[in-house]
DSSP file (Angstrom, degrees, kcal/mol; ACC not computed):
  #  RESIDUE AA STRUCTURE BP1 BP2  ACC     N-H-->O    O-->H-N    N-H-->O    O-->H-N    TCO  KAPPA ALPHA  PHI   PSI    X-CA   Y-CA   Z-CA
    1    1 A M              0   0    0      0, 0.0     2,-0.3     0, 0.0    25,-0.1   0.000 360.0 360.0 360.0 137.4  -98.5  -99.9  -87.1
    2    2 A S        -     0   0    0     23,-0.3     3,-0.2     1,-0.1    26,-0.0  -0.512 360.0-166.6 -72.5 132.1  -97.4  -98.1  -90.2
    3    3 A T  S    S+     0   0    0     -2,-0.3    -1,-0.1     1,-0.2    23,-0.0   0.572  82.4  59.3 -94.6 -10.3  -96.6 -100.4  -93.1
    4    4 A D  S    S+     0   0    0      2,-0.1     2,-0.5     0, 0.0    -1,-0.2   0.406  76.9 108.0 -99.7   3.2  -94.9  -97.9  -95.3
    5    5 A L        -     0   0    0     -3,-0.2     2,-0.9    21,-0.1    17,-0.0  -0.699  63.2-143.0 -84.0 125.5  -92.1  -97.0  -92.9
    6    6 A Q        +     0   0    0     -2,-0.5    -2,-0.1     1,-0.2     3,-0.1  -0.790  20.3 179.7 -89.0 106.8  -88.7  -98.3  -93.9
    7    7 A I        +     0   0    0     -2,-0.9     2,-0.5     1,-0.2    12,-0.4   0.908  69.7  45.8 -77.0 -42.7  -87.0  -99.3  -90.6
    8    8 A V  S    S+     0   0    0     10,-0.1     2,-0.2    14,-0.1    10,-0.2  -0.891  71.2 176.4-105.5 128.6  -83.7 -100.5  -92.2
    9    9 A T  E     -A   17   0A   0      8,-2.9     8,-3.3    -2,-0.5     2,-0.5  -0.734  28.9-114.2-119.9 172.2  -82.1  -98.4  -94.9
   10   10 A T  E     -A   16   0A   0      6,-0.2     5,-0.1    -2,-0.2    -2,-0.0  -0.945  24.6-138.4-113.4 126.6  -78.8  -98.8  -96.8
   11   11 A A    >   -     0   0    0      4,-3.1     3,-2.2    -2,-0.5     6,-0.0  -0.210  36.6 -94.3 -71.3 169.5  -76.0  -96.3  -96.3
   12   12 A N  T 3  S+     0   0    0      1,-0.3    -1,-0.1     2,-0.1    -2,-0.0   0.801 127.2  53.3 -56.4 -31.2  -73.9  -95.1  -99.2
   13   13 A D  T 3  S-     0   0    0      2,-0.1    -1,-0.3     1,-0.0    -2,-0.0   0.382 123.7-102.6 -88.2   5.6  -71.3  -97.8  -98.6
   14   14 A G  S <  S+     0   0    0     -3,-2.2    -2,-0.1     1,-0.3    -1,-0.0   0.413  75.1 141.4  92.0  -1.7  -74.0 -100.5  -98.7
   15   15 A T        -     0   0    0     -5,-0.1    -4,-3.1     1,-0.1    -1,-0.3  -0.592  53.8-123.8 -76.4 127.8  -74.1 -101.0  -94.9
   16   16 A P  E     -A   10   0A   0      0, 0.0     2,-0.3     0, 0.0    -6,-0.2  -0.531  38.4-178.5 -69.8 137.1  -77.6 -101.7  -93.6
   17   17 A T  E     -A    9   0A   0     -8,-3.3    -8,-2.9    -2,-0.2     2,-0.3  -0.938  17.9-178.5-136.0 157.1  -78.6  -99.1  -90.9
   18   18 A A        -     0   0    0     -2,-0.3     2,-0.3   -10,-0.2   -10,-0.1  -0.978  18.1-139.0-149.0 149.1  -81.4  -98.3  -88.6
   19   19 A T     >  -     0   0    0    -12,-0.4     4,-2.4    -2,-0.3     5,-0.2  -0.822  20.2-125.9-109.0 153.1  -81.9  -95.5  -86.1
   20   20 A S  H  > S+     0   0    0     -2,-0.3     4,-2.3     1,-0.2     5,-0.1   0.842 112.3  55.1 -64.1 -32.1  -83.5  -95.9  -82.7
   21   21 A L  H  > S+     0   0    0      2,-0.2     4,-2.4     1,-0.2    -1,-0.2   0.925 109.1  45.4 -67.1 -44.3  -85.9  -93.1  -83.6
   22   22 A I  H  > S+     0   0    0      2,-0.2     4,-2.9     1,-0.2    -2,-0.2   0.890 112.7  51.6 -66.1 -39.0  -87.1  -94.9  -86.7
   23   23 A I  H  X S+     0   0    0     -4,-2.4     4,-1.9     2,-0.2    -2,-0.2   0.925 110.1  49.5 -62.6 -43.3  -87.4  -98.2  -84.8
   24   24 A A  H  <>S+     0   0    0     -4,-2.3     5,-2.6     1,-0.2     4,-0.5   0.924 114.2  44.8 -61.2 -45.0  -89.5  -96.5  -82.1
   25   25 A Q  H ><5S+     0   0    0     -4,-2.4     3,-0.8     1,-0.2   -23,-0.3   0.924 113.9  49.4 -65.0 -44.0  -91.8  -95.0  -84.8
   26   26 A G  H 3<5S+     0   0    0     -4,-2.9    -1,-0.2     1,-0.2    -2,-0.2   0.767 118.8  37.7 -69.0 -26.3  -92.1  -98.2  -86.7
   27   27 A T  T 3<5S-     0   0    0     -4,-1.9    -1,-0.2    -5,-0.2    -2,-0.2   0.351 107.2-122.8-104.8   4.5  -92.9 -100.3  -83.6
   28   28 A E  T < 5 +     0   0    0     -3,-0.8     2,-0.3    -4,-0.5    -3,-0.2   0.917  66.3 138.3  51.8  48.1  -95.0  -97.6  -82.0
   29   29 A T      < -     0   0    0     -5,-2.6    -1,-0.2    -6,-0.2    -2,-0.1  -0.887  63.5 -92.7-120.1 150.0  -92.8  -97.7  -79.0
   30   30 A Q     >  -     0   0    0     -2,-0.3     4,-1.8     1,-0.1     3,-0.5  -0.393  31.7-129.4 -63.0 138.7  -91.5  -94.8  -76.9
   31   31 A Y  H  > S+     0   0    0      1,-0.2     4,-2.6     2,-0.2     5,-0.2   0.892 107.0  55.3 -56.5 -44.2  -88.1  -93.6  -78.1
   32   32 A A  H  > S+     0   0    0      1,-0.2     4,-2.2     2,-0.2    -1,-0.2   0.852 106.0  52.5 -60.8 -34.9  -86.6  -93.7  -74.6
   33   33 A S  H  > S+     0   0    0     -3,-0.5     4,-2.2     2,-0.2    -1,-0.2   0.908 110.3  46.9 -67.8 -42.1  -87.6  -97.4  -74.3
   34   34 A V  H  X S+     0   0    0     -4,-1.8     4,-2.5     2,-0.2    -2,-0.2   0.933 112.6  49.8 -64.3 -45.6  -85.9  -98.3  -77.6
   35   35 A L  H  X S+     0   0    0     -4,-2.6     4,-2.4     1,-0.2    -2,-0.2   0.901 111.0  49.5 -60.5 -41.8  -82.8  -96.5  -76.6
   36   36 A R  H  X S+     0   0    0     -4,-2.2     4,-2.8    -5,-0.2    -1,-0.2   0.908 110.3  50.7 -64.1 -42.4  -82.7  -98.2  -73.2
   37   37 A L  H  X S+     0   0    0     -4,-2.2     4,-1.4     2,-0.2    -2,-0.2   0.908 111.0  48.7 -62.1 -42.3  -83.1 -101.6  -74.8
   38   38 A V  H  < S+     0   0    0     -4,-2.5     3,-0.3     2,-0.2     7,-0.2   0.948 114.7  44.5 -62.7 -48.1  -80.3 -101.0  -77.3
   39   39 A R  H >< S+     0   0    0     -4,-2.4     3,-1.0     1,-0.2     4,-0.2   0.896 113.2  50.6 -64.7 -39.9  -77.9  -99.8  -74.5
   40   40 A D  H 3< S+     0   0    0     -4,-2.8    -1,-0.2     1,-0.2    -2,-0.2   0.754 120.4  36.0 -69.1 -23.5  -78.9 -102.6  -72.2
   41   41 A N  T 3X S+     0   0    0     -4,-1.4     4,-2.2    -3,-0.3     3,-0.4   0.018  76.6 125.5-118.3  26.0  -78.3 -105.2  -75.0
   42   42 A L  H <> S+     0   0    0     -3,-1.0     4,-2.4     1,-0.2     5,-0.2   0.859  72.1  54.9 -57.4 -40.9  -75.3 -103.6  -76.7
   43   43 A D  H  > S+     0   0    0      1,-0.2     4,-0.6    -4,-0.2    -1,-0.2   0.899 109.5  47.9 -61.2 -40.1  -73.1 -106.7  -76.4
   44   44 A D  H >4 S+     0   0    0     -3,-0.4     3,-1.0     1,-0.2     4,-0.4   0.920 112.2  48.7 -66.5 -43.7  -75.8 -108.8  -78.1
   45   45 A F  H >< S+     0   0    0     -4,-2.2     3,-1.8     1,-0.2     4,-0.4   0.874 103.1  61.8 -63.7 -36.9  -76.3 -106.3  -80.9
   46   46 A N  H >< S+     0   0    0     -4,-2.4     3,-0.6     1,-0.3    -1,-0.2   0.685  87.9  72.3 -66.0 -17.0  -72.5 -106.1  -81.5
   47   47 A Q  T << S+     0   0    0     -3,-1.0    -1,-0.3    -4,-0.6    -2,-0.2   0.767  99.7  47.5 -65.6 -23.7  -72.5 -109.8  -82.4
   48   48 A F  T <  S-     0   0    0     -3,-1.8     2,-0.2     1,-0.4    -1,-0.2   0.554 132.6 -66.8 -91.5 -10.1  -74.2 -108.7  -85.6
   49   49 A G  S <  S-     0   0    0     -3,-0.6    -1,-0.4    -4,-0.4     2,-0.1  -0.783  78.0 -31.0 142.3 173.2  -71.8 -105.9  -86.3
   50   50 A L        -     0   0    0     -2,-0.2     2,-0.6    -3,-0.1    -4,-0.0  -0.318  49.1-151.1 -61.6 131.7  -70.7 -102.6  -85.0
   51   51 A V        -     0   0    0     -9,-0.1     2,-0.4    -2,-0.1    -1,-0.1  -0.935  18.2-167.7-103.7 120.4  -73.3 -100.6  -83.2
   52   52 A G        -     0   0    0     -2,-0.6     2,-0.5     2,-0.0    -2,-0.0  -0.845  12.3-149.9-112.1 146.4  -72.6  -96.9  -83.5
   53   53 A F        -     0   0    0     -2,-0.4     2,-0.4     2,-0.0    -2,-0.0  -0.950  16.1-179.9-114.3 133.3  -74.2  -94.0  -81.7
   54   54 A E        -     0   0    0     -2,-0.5     2,-0.5     2,-0.0    -2,-0.0  -0.999  21.1-139.0-133.9 131.5  -74.5  -90.6  -83.4
   55   55 A I        -     0   0    0     -2,-0.4     2,-0.4     2,-0.0    -2,-0.0  -0.794  22.3-169.8 -92.3 127.1  -76.0  -87.5  -81.9
   56   56 A R              0   0    0     -2,-0.5    -2,-0.0     1,-0.1     0, 0.0  -0.925 360.0 360.0-117.7 142.4  -78.2  -85.5  -84.3
   57   57 A C              0   0    0     -2,-0.4    -1,-0.1     0, 0.0    -2,-0.0   0.404 360.0 360.0-101.8 360.0  -79.6  -82.1  -83.7
């Protein structure tokens, strides 16, 4: 596992953020598996704050 990968970053407004792609890379897990886990557990994640989905090209 890479030790220099920053999984959580801070947005311009100070909000901590993470992307499913960065989480997959940092945990050496398939991206589709991370995305499925997030979607399957969305209610649990929302207890910590808003979970937003953004499509990037």
